[in-house]
ZAVEXRO-296920 format. One record per atom (N, C-alpha, C): x negated, y, z. Coordinates in steps of 0.001 Angstrom, whole numbers, padded with zeros to 6 digits, always signed. Each point is the difference from the previous one (the first is absolute). Layout:
# ZAVEXRO-296920
XYZ
...
***
This chain:
# ZAVEXRO-296920
+028561+049595+072883
-001142-000503-000772
+000544-000853-001125
-000434+000282-001226
+000518-000749-001132
-000923-001182-000315
+000660-001091-000369
-000773-001175-000421
-000609+000261-001382
-001219-000424-000215
-000649+000180-001311
+000505-001009-001025
+000373-001171+000469
+000465-001047-000912
+001426-000329+000327
+000807-000096-001032
+001393-000404+000215
+000037-001497+000141
+000611-000437+001015
+000106-001435+000229
+001148-000586-000787
+000299-001234+000231
+001096-000657-000686
+001283+000754+000246
+000707+000295-001118
+001267+000697+000086
-000140+001463+000276
-001244+000518-000056
-000234+001390+000328
+000288+000937-001157
+000341-000528-001185
+000368+000842-001124
-001168+000552-000782
-001234-000217+000439
-001172+000482-000755
-000261-000843-001243
-000605+000574-001099
-000301-000728-001245
-001489-000327-000025
-000296-001271+000013
-001403-000437+000049
-000638+000097-001373
-001265+000482-000103
-000756+000051-001267
-000773-001296-000190
-000177-000476-001246
-000755-001234-000220
-001453+000179+000382
-000601-001026+000547
-001411+000094+000389
-000863+000341-001195
-001111+000705+000226
-000893+000431-001075
-000593-001190-000762
-000349-001098+000710
-000653-001130-000655
+000958-000720-000933
+001301+000025+000250
+000966-000659-000881
+000087+000736-001329
-000020+001309+000029
+000054+000784-001237
-001241-000254-000849
-001148-000070+000618
-001241-000254-000736
+000021-001372-000650
+000579-000993+000701
+000079-001348-000545
+000852-000034-001257
+001103+000750+000012
+000858+000052-001183
-000710+000630-001182
-000794+001042+000240
-000753+000638-001078
-000996-000967-000619
-000664-000787+000865
-000974-000968-000528
+000689-001058-000834
+001187-000424+000416
+000723-001027-000744
+000330+000492-001406
+000403+001298-000076
+000297+000541-001326
-001270+000103-000843
-001110+000397+000640
-001262+000122-000733
-000487-001354-000511
+000301-001089+000716
-000486-001322-000350
+000957-000761-000901
+001054+000620-000481
+000951-000681-000872
-000716-000483-001259
+000361-001205-000457
-000667-000587-001163
+000291+000811-001255
-001015+000065-000895
+000186+000672-001272
+001011-000763-000843
+000753+000675-000852
+000983-000695-000848
-000691-001012-000909
+000638-001115-000240
-000520-001012-000908
+000979-000192-001146
-000437-000683-001033
+000880-000256-001136
-000373-001338-000619
+000933-000569-000724
-000269-001244-000710
+000696+000047-001350
-000489-000802-000921
+000564-000007-001342
-000067-001415-000554
+001114-000508-000492
+000031-001304-000645
-000265+000201-001485
-001002-000707-000512
-000381+000126-001407
+000269-001324-000696
+000879+000020-000989
+000297-001190-000792
-000571+000197-001394
-000822-000933-000417
-000651+000104-001299
-000269-001396-000539
-000597-000084-001179
-000289-001305-000586
-001503-000252-000037
-000357-001255+000239
-001372-000463-000209
-000007-000699-001354
-000723+000553-000966
+000094-000463-001383
-001185-000864-000401
+000264-000928-000882
-001050-000831-000579
+000470-000539-001336
-000960-000299-000894
+000351-000448-001350
-000729-001284-000361
+000566-000713-000966
-000607-001247-000477
+000301-000126-001492
-000989-000390-000782
+000213-000250-001433
+000039-001496-000251
+001043-000445-000676
+000194-001419-000299
-000119-000173-001509
-001027-000723-000447
-000220-000256-001421
+000491-001399-000321
+000905-000092-000983
+000566-001286-000401
-000576-000344-001365
-001020-000855+000002
-000672-000416-001225
+000635-001300-000490
+000324-000055-001293
+000652-001198-000544
+001503+000031+000174
+000581+001164-000291
+001447+000150+000165
+000780-001037-000805
-000417-000255-001248
+000747-000925-000861
+000015-001411+000569
-001062-000364+000727
-000054-001331+000610
+000866-000095+001236
+000259+001150+000651
+000837+000001+001205
+001477-000130-000339
+000374+000409-001221
+001403-000109-000401
+000430-001464-000006
+001258-000217+000361
+000538-001354-000019
-000195-000764+001283
-000574+000635+001013
-000198-000699+001267
+001325-000207+000741
+001019+000773-000396
+001324-000224+000588
+000548+001226+000698
+001310+000170-000104
+000658+001113+000690
-000165-000163+001508
-000328+001104+000670
-000163-000027+001459
-001381-000406+000457
-000890-000345-000938
-001376-000370+000362
-000921+001180-000298
-000950+000211+000900
-000805+001211-000104
-001491-000279+000049
-000754+001017-000434
-001451+000045+000182
-000257+001048+001076
-000770-000359+001018
-000242+000921+001118
-001407+000576-000057
-000105+001256+000344
-001311+000637+000105
-000693-000475+001277
-001267+000356+000139
-000690-000161+001276
+000679+000928+001005
+000045-000405+001258
+000600+000882+001001
-000912+001196+000267
+000592+001113+000372
-000755+001209+000332
+000646+000642+001221
-000778+000758+000735
+000436+000553+001286
+000299+001484-000111
+001172+000390+000481
+000375+001406+000120
+000775+000172+001305
-000403+000955+000808
+000726+000302+001223
+000039-001126+001008
-000996-000879-000047
-000059-001107+000946
+000789-001225-000430
+000580+000029-001198
+000777-001136-000511
-000601-000496-001309
+000218-001293-000270
-000442-000602-001250
+001134+000083-001024
-000392+000287-001260
+000966+000137-001084
-000461-000804-001211
+000928-000307-000880
-000341-000694-001245
+000968+000442-001093
-000488-000019-001243
+000837+000303-001164
+000434-001317-000630
+001291-000133-000266
+000552-001192-000650
+000451+000379-001407
-000524-000703-000995
+000399+000217-001393
+000718-001251-000506
+001215+000198-000497
+000827-001092-000503
+000057+000106-001526
-000816-000788-000728
-000019+000117-001477
+001315-000391-000657
+000787-000872+000637
+001302-000399-000539
+001152+000617+000774
-000297+000991+000825
+001032+000678+000753
+000361-000710+001288
+000587+000751+000916
+000399-000556+001294
+001473-000389+000025
+000780+000657-000843
+001447-000191+000017
+000429-001003-001077
+000559-001155+000368
+000431-001002-000995
+000999+000555-001003
+000804+000971+000418
+001037+000536-000876
-000573+000781-001181
-001248+000420+000086
-000609+000777-001084
-000594-000864-001098
-000045-001330+000199
-000475-000943-001018
-001376+000381-000565
-000909+000395+000900
-001398+000311-000361
-000126+001186-000950
+001007+000866-000015
-000062+001183-000880
-000883+001089+000583
-000268-000053+001294
-000798+001029+000669
-001140-000649+000783
-001078+000754+000184
-001005-000380+000997
+000366+000744+001285
-000297-000636+001140
+000306+000590+001301
-001290+000257+000757
-000036+001089+000761
-001168+000327+000817
+000477+000422+001385
-000623-000583+001043
+000368+000309+001377
-001255+000171+000850
+000148+000753+001089
-001019+000101+001031
+000524-000725+001224
-000788-000910+000561
+000461-000818+001122
-000835+000261+001241
+000656-000013+001146
-000699+000033+001288
-000580-001389+000237
-001323-000105+000055
-000660-001307+000051
-000525-000357+001384
+000319+000806+001004
-000429-000305+001369
+001189+000150+000928
-000189-000425+001244
+001089+000107+000967
+000317+001460+000275
+001276+000298+000101
+000428+001359+000284
+001508+000084-000033
+000578+000856+000803
+001450+000176+000023
+000331+001469-000183
+000983+000243-000850
+000464+001366-000258
-001152+000933-000370
-000809-000444-000950
-001111+000821-000490
+000555+000981-001030
-000130+001286+000267
+000522+001030-000899
-001130+000494-000897
+000294+000082-001293
-001066+000367-000931
+000571+000640-001263
-000870+000748-000680
+000269+000520-001333
-000833-000808-000988
+000493-000118-001237
-000690-000827-000987
-000085+000712-001341
-001015-000401-000748
-000125+000460-001382
-000582-001126-000832
+000672-000321-001104
-000477-000996-000946
-000256+000685-001332
-001200-000199-000536
-000377+000640-001257
-000542-001040-000965
+000653-000108-001153
-000505-000835-001083
-000859+000890-000879
-001282-000330-000107
-000959+000905-000641
+000055-000074-001515
+000059+001180-000617
-000105+000144-001452
-001470-000170-000374
-000303-001033-000789
-001390-000308-000332
-000448+000598-001328
+000811+000911-000549
-000371+000649-001258
-000850+001232+000229
-000063+000462+001262
-000722+001227+000306
+000861+001239-000063
+001274-000156-000328
+000901+001156-000095
+000547+000424+001358
-000152-000846+000991
+000441+000349+001350
+001497-000065+000216
+000719-000672-000888
+001457-000102+000134
+000357-001242+000808
-000329+000044+001283
+000226-001143+000864
+001480-000111+000382
+000425-001200+000294
+001364-000217+000501
-000077-000009+001521
+000646+000997+000628
-000136+000197+001441
+001361-000079+000689
+000083-000837+001023
+001141-000024+000919
-000547+000398+001366
+000479+001130+000559
-000625+000514+001216
+001002+000543+000999
-000294-000256+001290
+000708+000635+001110
-000635+001337+000372
-001264+000164-000365
-000764+001160+000442
+000439+001265-000749
-000188+001130+000661
+000240+001318-000604
+001424+000187-000499
+000966-000628+000653
+001390+000250-000338
+000853-000183+001247
+001151+000614-000015
+000902-000071+001142
+000633-001386+000089
+000022-000552+001202
+000577-001331+000208
+001297+000140+000787
+001088-000413-000609
+001290+000157+000653
+000094-000813+001287
-000505-001197-000037
+000116-000879+001178
-001331-000225+000700
-001023+000798-000331
-001290-000135+000654
-000840-001116-000594
-001150-000288+000604
-000883-001066-000499
+000693-001362+000012
-000526-000905-000806
+000537-001360-000062
-000481-000774+001227
+000854-000841+000552
-000339-000787+001187
-000122-001475-000370
-001145-000585+000298
-000206-001441-000208
+000176-000695+001343
+000913-000935+000064
+000434-000568+001271
-000975-001016+000579
-000688-000736-000874
-000836-001103+000493
-001013-000373-001086
-000909-000900+000348
-000991-000484-000964
+000709-000645-001192
-000400+000382-001203
+000644-000503-001201
+001022+000957-000579
+000386+001036+000758
+000924+001005-000535
-000665+000720-001173
+000818+000385-000998
-000563+000577-001215
+000764+001250-000436
-000695+000845-000714
+000604+001150-000678
-000504-000014-001429
+000884+000261-000951
-000438+000037-001386
+001157-000008-000963
-000268-000520-001207
+000983+000072-001080
+000143-001356-000688
+001239-000504-000001
+000278-001220-000762
-000112+000274-001492
+000404+001200-000409
-000079+000392-001408
-001055+001094-000156
-001231-000380+000285
-001095+000981-000047
-000260+000464-001432
-000009-000952-000963
-000245+000345-001395
+000577-001119-000878
+000647+000409-001082
+000516-000995-000936
-001170-000678-000696
+000020-001344-000031
-001160-000747-000489
-000340+000296-001453
+000988+000090-000857
-000262+000237-001422
-000694+001340-000185
+000477+001014+000726
-000615+001324-000103
-001408+000002+000589
-000188-000712+001098
-001317-000054+000646
-001054-000591-000925
+000379-001059-000724
-000971-000731-000812
-000407+000736-001266
+000699+001070-000330
-000386+000817-001166
-000443+001400+000425
-000256+000167+001301
-000326+001323+000536
-001498+000158+000231
-000376+001239+000368
-001404+000284+000336
-000346-000435+001417
+000972-000542+000717
-000287-000495+001353
-000699-001366-000045
+000155-000706-001106
-000622-001307-000168
-001132+000122-001009
-001209-000296+000444
-001165+000097-000874
-000919-001186+000259
-000398-000665-001046
-000872-001190+000110
+000608-001025+000946
+001342-000135-000104
+000742-000965+000814
-000142+000287+001494
-000133+001279+000321
-000264+000402+001391
+000944+001125+000416
+000539-000092+001211
+000802+001049+000624
-000730+000519+001231
+000168+001278+000274
-000606+000591+001205
+001074+000737+000781
+000151-000372+001263
+001029+000593+000853
-000673+000634+001208
+000303+001272+000241
-000466+000673+001217
+001136+000037+001011
-000332-000282+001223
+000998+000044+001067
-000521+000903+001114
+000840+000920+000459
-000333+000838+001151
+001041-000217+001082
-000463-000244+001215
+000878-000200+001154
-000290+001109+001006
+001057+000612+000511
-000132+000998+001059
+000774-000442+001225
-000697-000535+000996
+000649-000491+001218
+000305+001182+000917
+001245+000085+000444
+000428+001114+000841
-000443-000239+001439
-000715+000957+000553
-000458-000097+001395
+000332+001303+000711
+000253-000099+001283
+000272+001181+000822
-001043+000089+001098
-000531+001181+000186
-000982+000235+001053
+000432+001198+000826
-000471+000036+001232
+000333+001103+000897
-001214+000903+000143
+000187+001248-000336
-001047+001003+000128
+000400+000931+001138
-000815+000062+001034
+000382+000843+001123
-001198+000824+000467
+000317+001172+000493
-001046+000921+000426
-000306-000190+001474
-001228+000236+000346
-000404+000007+001405
-000313+001442+000381
+000325+000378+001234
-000287+001383+000407
-001468+000360-000154
-000860-000973+000283
-001436+000242-000104
-000632-001215-000658
-000834+000206-000955
-000680-001119-000638
-001411+000416-000365
-000883-000965-000005
-001404+000239-000330
-000393-000982-001091
-000510+000513-001088
-000402-000856-001110
-001397-000569+000268
-000102-001311-000134
-001282-000678+000230
-000624-000318-001353
-001222+000429-000274
-000629-000268-001301
-000331-001478-000166
-000301-000376-001230
-000394-001376-000298
-001298-000344+000740
-000178-001277+000248
-001200-000452+000703
-001255+000376-000788
-001006+000486+000702
-001268+000342-000646
-001148-000841+000554
+000351-001160+000563
-001040-000850+000592
-000986-000469-001067
+000517-000256-001233
-000887-000433-001078
-001023+001062-000354
+000427+001259+000048
-000926+001105-000294
-001109+000055+001050
+000374-000124+001275
-000987+000107+001076
-000977-001173-000011
+000512-001201-000230
-000907-001146-000070
-000879+000090-001247
+000562+000512-001099
-000804+000195-001203
-001112+000992+000221
+000291+001051+000758
-001028+000984+000343
-001085-000628+000866
+000423-000872+000896
-000954-000714+000848
-000959-000820-000848
+000536-000640-001039
-000842-000787-000895
-000925+000907-000814
+000552+001086-000519
-000799+000908-000836
-001138+000650+000787
+000277+000396+001240
-001002+000699+000813
-000982-000940+000686
+000338-001296+000030
-000863-001025+000608
-000272+000266+001475
+000969+000562+000677
-000158+000272+001430
+000192-001292+000794
-000929-000320+000874
+000130-001153+000880
-000093-001338-000688
-000588-000064-001184
-000097-001281-000707
-000883-000965+000790
+000374-001278-000080
-000794-000990+000733
-000253-001265-000813
+000232+000068-001309
-000317-001138-000864
-000262+000538-001404
-000938-000635-000700
-000339+000377-001368
+000164-001233-000889
+000647+000189-001127
+000131-001067-000988
-000894+000339-001186
-000803-000974-000388
-000858+000155-001164
+000592-000820-001137
+000501+000702-001022
+000676-000664-001119
-000757+000343-001280
-000715-000992-000516
-000815+000197-001219
-000910+001216+000136
-000586+000153+001182
-000939+001085+000232
+000624+001297+000436
+001339+000118-000067
+000681+001230+000413
+000467-000146+001451
-000214+001032+000804
+000312-000045+001431
+001366+000631+000286
+000776-000675+000862
+001295+000520+000437
+000055-000039+001526
+000181+001158+000620
+000085+000090+001452
+001464-000117+000436
+000224-000694+001108
+001384-000202+000455
+000030-000185+001513
+001205-000292+000511
+000246-000128+001434
+000606-001369+000283
-000637-000763+000835
+000459-001355+000285
+001440-000031+000508
+000338+000910+000916
+001334-000014+000595
+001085+000253-001046
-000264+000921-000931
+000984+000283-001051
+000175-001219-000898
-001110-000599-000398
+000065-001179-000869
+000704-001157+000700
-000310-000194+001263
+000603-001106+000757
+001486+000217+000217
+000403+001261+000186
+001422+000290+000205
+000807-000267-001261
-000616+000129-001160
+000712-000126-001274
-000100-001385-000603
-001027-000758+000362
-000257-001272-000669
-000359-001082+001015
+000729-001105-000038
-000330-001120+000890
-001345-000612-000370
-000386+000117-001273
-001312-000492-000427
-001108+000752+000740
+000077+001330+000003
-001036+000791+000663
+000085-000124+001520
+001204-000155+000521
+000130-000193+001449
-000740-001256+000423
+000179-001059-000769
-000708-001240+000300
-001501+000167-000200
-000368+000719-001037
-001413+000194-000322
-000738+000761+001100
+000667+001012+000565
-000681+000879+000949
+000173-000405+001463
+001138-000566+000372
+000310-000134+001427
+000313-001415+000488
+000497-000853-000864
+000445-001304+000496
-001139-000868+000520
-001210+000249-000465
-001130-000851+000392
-000812+000582+001151
+000433+001166+000476
-000724+000607+001120
+000408-000657+001315
-000968-000151+000890
+000314-000494+001341
+000612+001139+000810
+000601-000332+001139
+000589+001028+000864
-001051+001008+000456
-001218-000496+000258
-001063+000906+000443
-000360+000990-001105
-000063-000505-001250
-000342+000864-001120
+001077+001052-000236
+001271-000387+000190
+001099+000945-000208
-000031+001128+001024
-000393-000332+001230
+000010+000990+001074
-001297+000793+000081
-001022-000481-000696
-001309+000639+000083
-000027+001280-000833
-000462+001067+000568
-000076+001275-000719
-001115-000077-001042
+000280+000568-001173
-000985+000005-001081
-000904+001218+000167
-001194-000238+000447
-000923+001116+000261
-001000+000188-001123
-000009-000906-000954
-000951+000111-001095
+000508+000921-001088
-000904+000534-000808
+000365+000890-001089
+000024-000714-001348
-000374-001265+000004
-000067-000735-001260
+001402-000429-000437
+000332+000270-001242
+001307-000359-000551
-000138-001282-000805
+000901-000932+000255
-000048-001286-000690
+000296+000178-001484
-000760-000692-000838
+000216+000061-001453
+000454-001363-000502
+001049-000004-000804
+000558-001228-000559
-000142+000056-001508
-000555-001046-000575
-000206-000062-001443
+001176-000735-000637
+000579+000600-001032
+001079-000636-000769
-000500-000162-001423
-000116-001258-000431
-000607-000263-001306
+000986-000552-001017
+001314+000009+000334
+000983-000557-000941
+001054+001027-000414
-000363+001285+000049
+000983+001037-000296
-000688+001234-000573
+000669+000671-000932
-000520+001253-000558
+000161+001127+001014
-000917+000958+000008
+000134+001151+000901
+001320+000761-000201
+000436+000127-001247
+001256+000714-000280
+001176-000680+000680
-000003-001314+000001
+001092-000757+000611
-000034+000160+001519
-001201-000116+000592
-000086+000122+001459
+000363+001405+000447
-000370+000997-000797
+000381+001371+000318
+001519+000148-000009
+000657-000656-000949
+001463+000047-000073
+000636-000738+001182
-000658-001065+000475
+000490-000720+001188
-000045+000925+001216
-001140+000680+000190
-000120+000931+001126
+001015+001145-000122
+000222+000461-001222
+000995+001053-000222
+001359-000451+000523
+000385-001228-000311
+001284-000508+000488
+000008-000154+001518
-001050-000585+000547
-000039-000255+001442
+000164+001284+000799
-000624+001070-000453
+000051+001263+000745
+001203+000867-000382
+000433-000082-001260
+001070+000918-000455
+001335-000687-000252
+000018-001318-000049
+001219-000791-000172
+000660+000207-001367
-000795+000292-001019
+000542+000055-001352
-001081-000382-001001
+000413-000160-001256
-000949-000349-001048
-000790+001229-000446
-001138-000251-000609
-000694+001080-000680
+000904+000505-001115
-000277+001174-000548
+000936+000597-000958
+000086-000809-001297
+001102+000221-000716
+000283-000752-001219
-001077+000178-001060
-000645+001158-000034
-001041+000233-001002
-001141-001008+000154
-000388-000256+001238
-001072-000969+000245
+000441-001411-000374
+001260-000324+000337
+000503-001339-000293
+000159-000219-001498
+000576+000965-000702
+000247-000168-001436
-001295+000049-000806
-000962+000824+000446
-001268+000102-000725
-000734-001333+000000
+000160-000740+001098
-000716-001283+000108
+000708-001104-000764
+001243+000240-000440
+000793-001066-000613
-000115-000032-001510
-000470+001105-000604
-000037+000071-001457
-001084-000906-000567
+000411-000866-000910
-000960-000841-000714
-000600-001130+000794
+000596-000379+001134
-000543-001132+000765
+001146-000876+000488
-000344-001198+000433
+001042-000913+000465
+000524+000451+001361
+001161-000534+000364
+000604+000333+001294
-000955-000345+001135
-000722-001110-000132
-000917-000439+001046
-001133+001012+000216
-000389+000688-001063
-001123+000935+000086
+000442+001438+000274
+001298+000248+000026
+000487+001351+000276
-000146+000313+001484
+000005+001279+000339
-000118+000389+001404
+001183-000522+000809
+001198+000081-000573
+001185-000495+000716
-000100-001495+000262
-000498-000747-000990
-000152-001445+000175
-001043-000334+001044
-001142+000683-000066
-001057-000257+000986
+000420+000461+001396
+000770+001069+000052
+000463+000502+001291
+000988-000978+000639
+000833-000640-000828
+000915-001000+000536
-000777-001210+000534
-001072-000363-000684
-000858-001084+000493
-000625+000391+001342
-000426+001253+000119
-000579+000476+001264
+001048+000012+001108
+001225+000366-000345
+001081-000004+000985
+000253-001403+000525
-000110-000976-000887
+000164-001396+000406
-001153-000425+000912
-001206+000389-000347
-001180-000374+000789
+000034+000622+001392
+000325+001297+000060
-000058+000721+001272
+001328+000002+000768
+000954-000796-000479
+001283-000180+000706
+000707+001347+000212
+000260+000653-001133
+000694+001291-000010
+001279-000147-000833
+001052-000534+000593
+001214-000306-000773
+000658+001218-000643
-000047+001149+000665
+000610+001186-000606
-000785+000455-001230
-001307-000077+000054
-000812+000347-001163
+000304-000953-001158
+000154-001271+000318
+000328-000965-001058
+001337+000356-000650
+000995+000374+000810
+001306+000373-000554
-000089+001260-000858
-000805+000963+000434
-000185+001213-000798
-000612-000338-001363
-000966-000902+000005
-000616-000431-001264
+000996-000769-000856
+000799-000858+000636
+001026-000743-000736
+000979+000956-000663
+000416+001016+000745
+000948+000975-000534
-000600+000740-001193
-001270+000371+000110
-000666+000698-001101
-000106-000899-001230
-000451-001243+000182
-000182-000928-001117
+001331-000377-000635
+001038-000060+000824
+001329-000353-000480
+000478+000973-001075
-000346+001273+000156
+000448+001035-000946
-000724-000090-001339
-001064-000779-000067
-000804-000048-001217
+000021-001379-000662
+000956-000844+000377
+000111-001326-000615
+000487+000150-001442
-000643-000718-000896
+000402-000018-001402
-000119-001422-000525
+000422-000200-001242
-000057-001339-000593
-001434-000512-000032
-000953+000888-000266
-001391-000449-000126
-000747-000060+001332
+000650+000443+001103
-000697-000043+001290
+000692-000875+001036
+001203-000482-000306
+000769-000706+001027
-000691-001286+000459
-000665-000709-000921
-000645-001276+000366
-001157+000232+000971
-000858+000990-000295
-001135+000250+000892
+000460+000628+001318
+001042+000817-000062
+000533+000580+001241
+000565-001091+000892
+000682-000967-000603
+000530-001138+000763
-001137-000804+000631
-001073-000218-000744
-001148-000738+000540
-000627+000755+001168
-000105+001327-000131
-000538+000822+001092
+000891-000102+001242
+001313+000063-000213
+000947-000086+001118
-000104-001352+000698
-000146-001062-000785
-000148-001349+000572
-001261-000093+000843
-001082+000553-000494
-001291-000131+000684
-000010+000728+001334
+000724+001139+000079
-000114+000840+001195
+001309+000096+000790
+000850-001022-000134
+001200-000144+000835
+000940+001193-000105
+000081+000573-001199
+000883+001149-000237
+001354-000508-000482
+000836-000403+000945
+001234-000694-000340
+001018+000903-000696
+000065+001273+000387
+000946+000915-000649
-000384+000199-001466
-001280+000201-000251
-000477+000191-001368
+000191-001270-000824
-000231-001142+000609
+000202-001276-000689
+001450-000133-000451
+000938+000348+000882
+001414-000100-000329
+000359+000905-001172
-000539+001221+000000
+000272+000933-001093
-000568-000526-001314
-001207-000554+000044
-000626-000549-001208
+000830-001135-000593
+000461-000900+000851
+000802-001134-000481
+001306+000478-000622
+000621+000978+000635
+001252+000533-000537
-000245+000708-001328
-001073+000796-000077
-000326+000711-001237
-000281-000999-001122
-000750-001053+000308
-000336-001004-001010
+001253-000700-000513
+000938-000298+000906
+001237-000664-000412
+000841+000899-000904
+000017+001298+000320
+000804+000944-000786
-000641+000308-001352
-001315-000213-000107
-000705+000326-001238
-000749-001223-000532
+000628-001170+000125
-000674-001261-000297
-000477-000071-001439
+000847+000353-000950
-000384-000131-001407
-001170+000914-000346
+000029+001242+000514
-001103+000933-000276
-001293-000460+000667
+000128-000554+001229
-001197-000472+000713
-000630-001176-000718
+000832-000932-000505
-000531-001159-000716
-000673+000430-001302
+000610+000984-000661
-000576+000499-001247
-001372+000620+000272
-000114+000750+001097
-001290+000625+000335
-001062-001059+000290
+000392-001060+000748
-000961-001041+000346
-000487-000767-001221
+000830-000053-001053
-000379-000733-001209
-000943+000803-000893
-000046+001327+000230
-000851+000844-000834
-001489-000217+000290
***
């Protein structure tokens, strides 16, 4: 009788169990998809124009002494343009003007490309350009080691030639500076990815307002009716939260509303157009379109414009984001003839960002502003 199974040392060759083979197949099937990564090195670019008015008065301030531009931000760092009317190098005996770009914020080993352009003011476009951009760099971008490090030219332009050139007009020089900060980012692929669209919550809440579904409060503004939802208003504004819920007792809060009557609130200190714009923001989280804002601004004071009245409403209803949106809009339209009233509006409605911009604009345009006020 023959044994069916060979025992130890019996010389038979054992086959692998069926379940082990299946496990190996699954492992191969479940192997991760190939991935890849890519390092991308590029520049984050930004430009600044430095206008030097009164060049002849700046001469004689001394070798090594400079006029500095306002600082500007590129690539997360602060920069400034330094202009030396008598030159930076004592050995040149004020024969040249010097121009440099300086790192004006903390930073170590900041790598960047630079371009300095002295603008031709004759209209011929023959600018004097010193640039790192669009050319091969033997040693790569320039490295600034620490705050105060500079790149530029001690002999940027011979003074005698500059003073008889088209670069100087009405005792004014204009210098453009472009900085390209070198940054590296990692771009890598995922085996599976799903793109998520932008939030559409503003659209849905706006539809809720437009359709008037579930409204439970009515505002009467100069005879015009606006239907809204207490919960939405309270969620967006501490003013409305206090108005609707802070004075309710615990019993009132827990009591189910079985009546069909909707509470009506009369507002007698606001235009319907302004209140409609307030509701637009509360439900959609943005301003009404520019056409509505600009149409209301023509031929009237800042206080009477839609943007001005809307900022006042934002202050009243405790909507800080709406106030900032209005400040940003008004900031873009500041001029010599409007800066005083814009500043007064900002003061009245606690618009600190707008106030700061107005003060800075007034300081930079003091002579023109005083001339306008005297007219």
